[in-house]
KOLPA-99674 format. One record per residue (C-alpha): residue number from 1; residue in three letters; chain; x, y, z. Coordinates in nm, 3 decimals, decimal comma, m for minus. Each point is the difference from the previous one (the first is absolute). Layout:
<atoms>
+-----+------+------+---------+---------+---------+
: pos : code : unit :      xx :      yy :      zz :
+-----+------+------+---------+---------+---------+
: NUM :  ALA :    A :       X :       Y :       Z :
...
+-----+------+------+---------+---------+---------+
</atoms>
This chain:
<atoms>
+-----+------+------+---------+---------+---------+
: pos : code : unit :      xx :      yy :      zz :
+-----+------+------+---------+---------+---------+
:   1 :  MET :    A :  m1,467 :   0,483 :   0,714 :
:   2 :  LYS :    A :   0,343 :  m0,117 :   0,112 :
:   3 :  LEU :    A :   0,057 :  m0,371 :   0,053 :
:   4 :  LEU :    A :   0,299 :  m0,186 :   0,125 :
:   5 :  ARG :    A :   0,100 :  m0,361 :   0,094 :
:   6 :  TYR :    A :   0,144 :  m0,086 :   0,331 :
:   7 :  GLY :    A :   0,151 :  m0,319 :   0,159 :
:   8 :  ASP :    A :   0,286 :  m0,249 :  m0,057 :
:   9 :  ARG :    A :   0,119 :  m0,051 :  m0,364 :
:  10 :  GLY :    A :  m0,251 :  m0,212 :  m0,192 :
:  11 :  LEU :    A :  m0,267 :   0,016 :   0,280 :
:  12 :  GLU :    A :  m0,084 :   0,369 :  m0,046 :
:  13 :  LYS :    A :  m0,358 :   0,125 :   0,078 :
:  14 :  TRP :    A :  m0,185 :   0,305 :  m0,132 :
:  15 :  GLY :    A :  m0,025 :   0,321 :   0,182 :
:  16 :  MET :    A :  m0,156 :   0,345 :  m0,072 :
:  17 :  LEU :    A :   0,121 :   0,340 :   0,123 :
:  18 :  ASP :    A :  m0,239 :   0,229 :   0,179 :
:  19 :  LYS :    A :   0,004 :   0,372 :  m0,010 :
:  20 :  GLN :    A :   0,251 :   0,007 :   0,284 :
:  21 :  GLY :    A :   0,235 :  m0,229 :  m0,181 :
:  22 :  ARG :    A :  m0,068 :  m0,298 :   0,235 :
:  23 :  VAL :    A :  m0,025 :  m0,351 :  m0,139 :
:  24 :  ARG :    A :  m0,334 :  m0,156 :   0,010 :
:  25 :  THR :    A :  m0,039 :  m0,386 :  m0,051 :
:  26 :  LEU :    A :  m0,213 :  m0,136 :  m0,281 :
:  27 :  ASP :    A :  m0,011 :  m0,366 :   0,103 :
:  28 :  ASP :    A :  m0,369 :  m0,008 :   0,100 :
:  29 :  ALA :    A :  m0,117 :   0,253 :  m0,281 :
:  30 :  LEU :    A :   0,158 :  m0,212 :  m0,277 :
:  31 :  VAL :    A :  m0,217 :  m0,299 :   0,082 :
:  32 :  SER :    A :  m0,285 :   0,170 :  m0,183 :
:  33 :  VAL :    A :   0,211 :   0,156 :  m0,287 :
:  34 :  SER :    A :  m0,013 :  m0,196 :  m0,327 :
:  35 :  GLY :    A :   0,189 :   0,030 :  m0,322 :
:  36 :  GLU :    A :   0,353 :  m0,021 :  m0,116 :
:  37 :  VAL :    A :   0,232 :   0,185 :   0,238 :
:  38 :  LEU :    A :   0,084 :   0,357 :  m0,105 :
:  39 :  SER :    A :  m0,269 :  m0,016 :  m0,280 :
:  40 :  HIS :    A :  m0,227 :   0,303 :  m0,033 :
:  41 :  HIS :    A :  m0,295 :  m0,203 :   0,139 :
:  42 :  TRP :    A :   0,213 :  m0,108 :   0,309 :
:  43 :  LEU :    A :   0,115 :   0,350 :   0,062 :
:  44 :  ALA :    A :  m0,335 :   0,149 :  m0,031 :
:  45 :  GLN :    A :  m0,131 :  m0,228 :   0,285 :
:  46 :  LEU :    A :   0,294 :   0,099 :   0,225 :
:  47 :  ALA :    A :  m0,071 :   0,376 :  m0,078 :
:  48 :  LYS :    A :  m0,334 :  m0,027 :   0,162 :
:  49 :  LEU :    A :   0,149 :  m0,100 :   0,340 :
:  50 :  ASP :    A :   0,039 :   0,265 :   0,266 :
:  51 :  PRO :    A :   0,364 :  m0,030 :   0,128 :
:  52 :  GLU :    A :  m0,119 :   0,143 :   0,333 :
:  53 :  THR :    A :  m0,200 :  m0,315 :   0,053 :
:  54 :  LEU :    A :   0,273 :  m0,249 :  m0,066 :
:  55 :  PRO :    A :   0,233 :  m0,131 :   0,271 :
:  56 :  LEU :    A :   0,325 :   0,161 :   0,067 :
:  57 :  LEU :    A :   0,323 :  m0,202 :  m0,059 :
:  58 :  LYS :    A :   0,109 :  m0,030 :   0,368 :
:  59 :  ALA :    A :   0,366 :  m0,089 :  m0,035 :
:  60 :  GLU :    A :   0,279 :   0,123 :  m0,228 :
:  61 :  ARG :    A :   0,043 :  m0,242 :  m0,292 :
:  62 :  ARG :    A :   0,218 :  m0,032 :  m0,302 :
:  63 :  ILE :    A :  m0,138 :   0,187 :  m0,291 :
:  64 :  GLY :    A :   0,027 :  m0,214 :  m0,322 :
:  65 :  ALA :    A :  m0,046 :   0,081 :  m0,359 :
:  66 :  CYS :    A :  m0,317 :   0,190 :  m0,045 :
:  67 :  VAL :    A :  m0,149 :  m0,245 :  m0,247 :
:  68 :  PRO :    A :   0,019 :  m0,378 :  m0,035 :
:  69 :  MET :    A :   0,266 :  m0,139 :  m0,224 :
:  70 :  PRO :    A :  m0,105 :   0,108 :  m0,354 :
:  71 :  ARG :    A :  m0,019 :  m0,228 :  m0,301 :
:  72 :  ASN :    A :   0,199 :   0,270 :  m0,201 :
:  73 :  PHE :    A :   0,247 :   0,239 :   0,147 :
:  74 :  VAL :    A :   0,068 :   0,230 :  m0,303 :
:  75 :  CYS :    A :   0,285 :   0,258 :   0,006 :
:  76 :  VAL :    A :   0,069 :   0,287 :  m0,244 :
:  77 :  GLY :    A :   0,358 :   0,105 :  m0,085 :
:  78 :  ALA :    A :   0,133 :   0,360 :  m0,071 :
:  79 :  ASN :    A :  m0,339 :   0,157 :   0,041 :
:  80 :  TYR :    A :   0,140 :   0,337 :   0,137 :
:  81 :  ALA :    A :   0,213 :   0,195 :  m0,245 :
:  82 :  ASP :    A :   0,247 :   0,103 :   0,266 :
:  83 :  HIS :    A :   0,055 :  m0,359 :   0,105 :
:  84 :  ALA :    A :   0,047 :  m0,111 :  m0,354 :
:  85 :  ALA :    A :   0,259 :   0,262 :  m0,041 :
:  86 :  GLU :    A :   0,200 :  m0,094 :   0,318 :
:  87 :  ALA :    A :  m0,011 :  m0,360 :  m0,123 :
:  88 :  GLY :    A :   0,134 :   0,089 :  m0,330 :
:  89 :  MET :    A :  m0,325 :  m0,095 :  m0,179 :
:  90 :  ARG :    A :  m0,203 :   0,169 :  m0,254 :
:  91 :  ILE :    A :  m0,358 :   0,085 :   0,085 :
:  92 :  PRO :    A :  m0,188 :  m0,297 :  m0,125 :
:  93 :  ARG :    A :  m0,249 :   0,034 :  m0,285 :
:  94 :  GLU :    A :  m0,229 :  m0,253 :   0,165 :
:  95 :  PRO :    A :   0,007 :  m0,150 :   0,351 :
:  96 :  ILE :    A :   0,271 :  m0,240 :   0,102 :
:  97 :  LEU :    A :  m0,162 :  m0,281 :   0,188 :
:  98 :  PHE :    A :   0,133 :  m0,289 :   0,216 :
:  99 :  LEU :    A :  m0,150 :  m0,235 :   0,253 :
: 100 :  LYS :    A :   0,137 :  m0,003 :   0,355 :
: 101 :  ALA :    A :   0,029 :  m0,354 :   0,152 :
: 102 :  LEU :    A :  m0,256 :  m0,064 :   0,260 :
: 103 :  SER :    A :   0,264 :  m0,121 :   0,239 :
: 104 :  ALA :    A :   0,089 :   0,369 :   0,017 :
: 105 :  PHE :    A :  m0,330 :   0,096 :   0,149 :
: 106 :  SER :    A :   0,042 :   0,136 :   0,360 :
: 107 :  GLY :    A :  m0,129 :   0,221 :   0,272 :
: 108 :  PRO :    A :   0,074 :   0,372 :   0,024 :
: 109 :  PHE :    A :   0,198 :  m0,026 :   0,330 :
: 110 :  ASP :    A :   0,160 :  m0,346 :  m0,073 :
: 111 :  ASP :    A :   0,385 :  m0,018 :  m0,025 :
: 112 :  ILE :    A :   0,135 :   0,026 :  m0,350 :
: 113 :  GLU :    A :   0,258 :  m0,274 :  m0,051 :
: 114 :  MET :    A :   0,304 :   0,062 :  m0,227 :
: 115 :  PRO :    A :   0,067 :  m0,320 :  m0,186 :
: 116 :  PRO :    A :   0,334 :  m0,160 :   0,027 :
: 117 :  GLY :    A :   0,268 :   0,169 :  m0,206 :
: 118 :  SER :    A :  m0,213 :   0,316 :  m0,039 :
: 119 :  THR :    A :   0,197 :   0,334 :  m0,044 :
: 120 :  SER :    A :  m0,266 :   0,200 :  m0,170 :
: 121 :  THR :    A :  m0,327 :  m0,028 :   0,188 :
: 122 :  ASP :    A :  m0,233 :   0,296 :  m0,078 :
: 123 :  TYR :    A :  m0,330 :   0,148 :   0,106 :
: 124 :  GLU :    A :  m0,280 :   0,135 :  m0,216 :
: 125 :  VAL :    A :  m0,309 :   0,178 :   0,141 :
: 126 :  GLU :    A :  m0,295 :  m0,049 :  m0,237 :
: 127 :  LEU :    A :  m0,380 :   0,038 :  m0,012 :
: 128 :  GLY :    A :  m0,177 :  m0,333 :  m0,003 :
: 129 :  VAL :    A :  m0,322 :  m0,031 :  m0,192 :
: 130 :  VAL :    A :  m0,222 :  m0,279 :   0,133 :
: 131 :  MET :    A :  m0,256 :  m0,156 :  m0,234 :
: 132 :  GLY :    A :  m0,355 :  m0,050 :   0,098 :
: 133 :  ALA :    A :  m0,149 :  m0,183 :  m0,294 :
: 134 :  LYS :    A :   0,108 :  m0,246 :  m0,266 :
: 135 :  THR :    A :   0,171 :   0,224 :  m0,253 :
: 136 :  LYS :    A :   0,057 :  m0,112 :  m0,357 :
: 137 :  ARG :    A :   0,076 :   0,208 :  m0,307 :
: 138 :  VAL :    A :  m0,168 :   0,324 :   0,146 :
: 139 :  SER :    A :   0,038 :   0,341 :  m0,142 :
: 140 :  GLU :    A :   0,156 :   0,305 :   0,180 :
: 141 :  GLU :    A :  m0,348 :   0,131 :   0,049 :
: 142 :  GLN :    A :  m0,126 :  m0,324 :   0,157 :
: 143 :  ALA :    A :   0,316 :  m0,055 :   0,223 :
: 144 :  MET :    A :  m0,086 :   0,193 :   0,326 :
: 145 :  ALA :    A :  m0,334 :  m0,197 :   0,023 :
: 146 :  HIS :    A :   0,221 :  m0,310 :   0,054 :
: 147 :  VAL :    A :   0,225 :   0,164 :   0,275 :
: 148 :  ALA :    A :  m0,086 :  m0,080 :   0,363 :
: 149 :  GLY :    A :   0,262 :   0,221 :   0,171 :
: 150 :  TYR :    A :   0,357 :   0,079 :   0,076 :
: 151 :  CYS :    A :   0,297 :  m0,084 :   0,217 :
: 152 :  VAL :    A :   0,379 :   0,056 :   0,062 :
: 153 :  VAL :    A :   0,231 :  m0,241 :  m0,172 :
: 154 :  ASN :    A :   0,382 :  m0,029 :   0,041 :
: 155 :  ASP :    A :   0,134 :  m0,155 :  m0,324 :
: 156 :  VAL :    A :   0,333 :  m0,106 :   0,162 :
: 157 :  SER :    A :   0,260 :  m0,092 :  m0,255 :
: 158 :  GLU :    A :   0,340 :  m0,146 :  m0,008 :
: 159 :  ARG :    A :   0,163 :   0,198 :  m0,293 :
: 160 :  GLU :    A :   0,282 :  m0,237 :  m0,080 :
: 161 :  PHE :    A :  m0,224 :  m0,292 :  m0,014 :
: 162 :  GLN :    A :  m0,242 :   0,208 :  m0,216 :
: 163 :  THR :    A :   0,244 :   0,122 :  m0,255 :
: 164 :  LYS :    A :   0,304 :  m0,213 :   0,007 :
: 165 :  ARG :    A :  m0,121 :  m0,353 :   0,031 :
: 166 :  GLY :    A :  m0,135 :  m0,069 :  m0,338 :
: 167 :  GLY :    A :  m0,217 :   0,302 :  m0,053 :
: 168 :  GLN :    A :  m0,304 :  m0,141 :   0,174 :
: 169 :  TRP :    A :  m0,174 :   0,246 :   0,239 :
: 170 :  ASP :    A :  m0,176 :  m0,271 :   0,184 :
: 171 :  LYS :    A :   0,331 :  m0,116 :   0,169 :
: 172 :  GLY :    A :   0,051 :   0,333 :   0,166 :
: 173 :  LYS :    A :  m0,370 :   0,069 :   0,074 :
: 174 :  GLY :    A :  m0,144 :  m0,316 :   0,140 :
: 175 :  CYS :    A :   0,217 :  m0,087 :   0,291 :
: 176 :  ASP :    A :  m0,168 :  m0,091 :   0,325 :
: 177 :  THR :    A :  m0,135 :   0,302 :   0,193 :
: 178 :  PHE :    A :   0,072 :   0,233 :  m0,308 :
: 179 :  GLY :    A :  m0,382 :   0,098 :  m0,020 :
: 180 :  PRO :    A :  m0,127 :   0,168 :   0,308 :
: 181 :  VAL :    A :  m0,361 :   0,113 :  m0,033 :
: 182 :  GLY :    A :  m0,211 :   0,232 :   0,225 :
: 183 :  PRO :    A :  m0,057 :   0,087 :   0,276 :
: 184 :  TYR :    A :  m0,350 :   0,096 :  m0,122 :
: 185 :  PHE :    A :  m0,224 :  m0,087 :  m0,282 :
: 186 :  VAL :    A :  m0,177 :   0,326 :  m0,066 :
: 187 :  THR :    A :  m0,319 :  m0,014 :  m0,220 :
: 188 :  LYS :    A :  m0,002 :   0,221 :  m0,309 :
: 189 :  ASP :    A :  m0,280 :   0,226 :   0,129 :
: 190 :  GLU :    A :   0,236 :   0,130 :   0,265 :
: 191 :  VAL :    A :   0,274 :   0,101 :  m0,260 :
: 192 :  ALA :    A :  m0,115 :   0,306 :  m0,179 :
: 193 :  ASP :    A :   0,263 :  m0,028 :  m0,273 :
: 194 :  PRO :    A :   0,243 :  m0,281 :  m0,020 :
: 195 :  GLN :    A :   0,221 :   0,218 :  m0,230 :
: 196 :  ASP :    A :   0,053 :   0,266 :   0,273 :
: 197 :  LEU :    A :   0,145 :  m0,195 :   0,300 :
: 198 :  SER :    A :   0,333 :   0,087 :   0,150 :
: 199 :  LEU :    A :   0,231 :  m0,300 :   0,061 :
: 200 :  TRP :    A :   0,337 :  m0,024 :   0,179 :
: 201 :  THR :    A :   0,278 :  m0,218 :   0,136 :
: 202 :  ASP :    A :   0,234 :   0,052 :   0,296 :
: 203 :  VAL :    A :   0,304 :  m0,213 :   0,083 :
: 204 :  ASP :    A :   0,130 :   0,035 :   0,352 :
: 205 :  GLY :    A :  m0,202 :   0,324 :   0,030 :
: 206 :  LEU :    A :   0,139 :   0,161 :  m0,315 :
: 207 :  ARG :    A :  m0,238 :   0,083 :  m0,294 :
: 208 :  ARG :    A :   0,089 :  m0,193 :  m0,304 :
: 209 :  GLN :    A :  m0,308 :   0,017 :  m0,224 :
: 210 :  ASP :    A :  m0,254 :   0,285 :   0,010 :
: 211 :  SER :    A :  m0,241 :   0,027 :  m0,294 :
: 212 :  ASN :    A :  m0,368 :  m0,008 :  m0,110 :
: 213 :  THR :    A :  m0,205 :  m0,255 :  m0,205 :
: 214 :  ALA :    A :  m0,059 :   0,293 :  m0,242 :
: 215 :  GLN :    A :   0,333 :  m0,072 :  m0,143 :
: 216 :  MET :    A :  m0,086 :  m0,349 :  m0,132 :
: 217 :  VAL :    A :   0,064 :  m0,054 :  m0,371 :
: 218 :  PHE :    A :  m0,307 :  m0,222 :  m0,029 :
: 219 :  ASN :    A :  m0,293 :   0,061 :   0,247 :
: 220 :  VAL :    A :  m0,205 :  m0,245 :   0,194 :
: 221 :  CYS :    A :  m0,273 :  m0,022 :  m0,267 :
: 222 :  GLN :    A :   0,259 :  m0,055 :  m0,282 :
: 223 :  LEU :    A :   0,179 :  m0,284 :   0,206 :
: 224 :  VAL :    A :  m0,312 :  m0,186 :   0,090 :
: 225 :  ALA :    A :  m0,119 :   0,011 :  m0,352 :
: 226 :  TYR :    A :   0,341 :  m0,103 :  m0,137 :
: 227 :  VAL :    A :   0,058 :  m0,285 :   0,241 :
: 228 :  SER :    A :  m0,346 :  m0,138 :  m0,069 :
: 229 :  GLN :    A :   0,089 :  m0,037 :  m0,373 :
: 230 :  PHE :    A :   0,247 :  m0,273 :   0,077 :
: 231 :  PHE :    A :  m0,151 :  m0,194 :   0,295 :
: 232 :  THR :    A :  m0,307 :  m0,006 :   0,209 :
: 233 :  LEU :    A :   0,012 :   0,175 :   0,333 :
: 234 :  HIS :    A :  m0,207 :  m0,108 :   0,302 :
: 235 :  PRO :    A :  m0,129 :   0,153 :   0,324 :
: 236 :  GLY :    A :   0,298 :   0,047 :   0,234 :
: 237 :  ASP :    A :   0,264 :   0,027 :  m0,280 :
: 238 :  ILE :    A :   0,248 :   0,271 :   0,036 :
: 239 :  ILE :    A :   0,154 :   0,223 :  m0,251 :
: 240 :  ALA :    A :   0,312 :   0,178 :   0,142 :
: 241 :  THR :    A :   0,009 :   0,319 :  m0,224 :
: 242 :  GLY :    A :   0,377 :   0,084 :   0,008 :
: 243 :  THR :    A :   0,237 :   0,218 :   0,221 :
: 244 :  PRO :    A :   0,133 :   0,348 :  m0,035 :
: 245 :  ALA :    A :   0,369 :   0,100 :   0,017 :
: 246 :  GLY :    A :   0,224 :  m0,030 :   0,302 :
: 247 :  VAL :    A :   0,051 :  m0,371 :   0,013 :
: 248 :  GLY :    A :   0,301 :  m0,171 :   0,150 :
: 249 :  MET :    A :   0,184 :  m0,031 :  m0,322 :
: 250 :  VAL :    A :   0,050 :   0,368 :   0,023 :
: 251 :  LYS :    A :  m0,031 :   0,076 :   0,369 :
: 252 :  GLY :    A :   0,176 :  m0,319 :   0,136 :
: 253 :  PHE :    A :  m0,113 :  m0,367 :   0,028 :
: 254 :  LEU :    A :  m0,140 :  m0,144 :   0,315 :
: 255 :  ARG :    A :   0,201 :  m0,169 :   0,269 :
: 256 :  PRO :    A :  m0,099 :  m0,227 :   0,296 :
: 257 :  GLY :    A :  m0,104 :   0,198 :   0,296 :
: 258 :  GLN :    A :  m0,152 :   0,289 :  m0,194 :
: 259 :  GLU :    A :  m0,363 :   0,103 :   0,032 :
: 260 :  VAL :    A :  m0,212 :   0,080 :  m0,292 :
: 261 :  ARG :    A :  m0,314 :   0,218 :   0,047 :
: 262 :  MET :    A :  m0,238 :   0,085 :  m0,284 :
: 263 :  GLY :    A :  m0,342 :   0,132 :  m0,049 :
: 264 :  ILE :    A :  m0,265 :   0,146 :  m0,227 :
: 265 :  ALA :    A :  m0,245 :   0,265 :   0,104 :
: 266 :  GLY :    A :  m0,318 :  m0,137 :   0,147 :
: 267 :  LEU :    A :   0,129 :  m0,369 :  m0,049 :
: 268 :  GLY :    A :   0,213 :  m0,040 :   0,308 :
: 269 :  GLU :    A :   0,364 :  m0,067 :   0,053 :
: 270 :  GLN :    A :   0,230 :  m0,304 :   0,000 :
: 271 :  ARG :    A :   0,303 :  m0,051 :   0,204 :
: 272 :  ALA :    A :   0,247 :  m0,301 :  m0,043 :
: 273 :  LEU :    A :   0,333 :  m0,100 :   0,143 :
: 274 :  ILE :    A :   0,261 :  m0,126 :  m0,247 :
: 275 :  VAL :    A :   0,151 :  m0,342 :   0,099 :
: 276 :  GLU :    A :   0,210 :  m0,262 :  m0,134 :
: 277 :  GLY :    A :  m0,207 :  m0,280 :  m0,166 :
+-----+------+------+---------+---------+---------+
</atoms>
């Protein structure tokens, strides 16, 4: 099942993709759906719907982030060995975690705003893991039972803010629009193996990143279990699992007017224009 959210920022509504890739609206169907949004119970009810019986979205609309704003937007640093090497970092012995400010949460086709004074705005394609259950201190063996599905995340970063403004990554990771999510939320039953997904980034049509989630240092099960040891995750929370090599600190930082496209096999593609904030 592939879900998305469409409409003006802050007023998004739920839609579902049919077999032809058309958007079907869920307004009427959701009246009889109970439970916490994106919980296993909520998704199980949606899975019983036949998309062909749902109304088609009649007009083109803005596609927003594929899930509502989460309680926790967790990111993992240096989780691909090749990216750690290009950043001059050692492969971590345990996951590096940070929280992305929720003001960064954005749609997959919204403009990315370079903050005033930025000279080092960067892109990072990442597999996003969306939680489907309250998750607290689970084991690696239990982890997948708590996952609802997956999405594309761009962990946009301002490298100078991140590394030269007091050593706090949050300053370079949480700027407005620095967290595009989507376009689709894809339930885990449609992803045969989250550790075998190709992911890529193009800037102005030129390939910058080209890798596979098989290259992660810590896999999805390990990350879910690890994060849950420190704080409780809730349905709809996102874990962005790290990016491969080829980021802007090596290939060239972003500039206003450039277009960034990125995608993950089976999860859809993002496209964003870089603008001055």
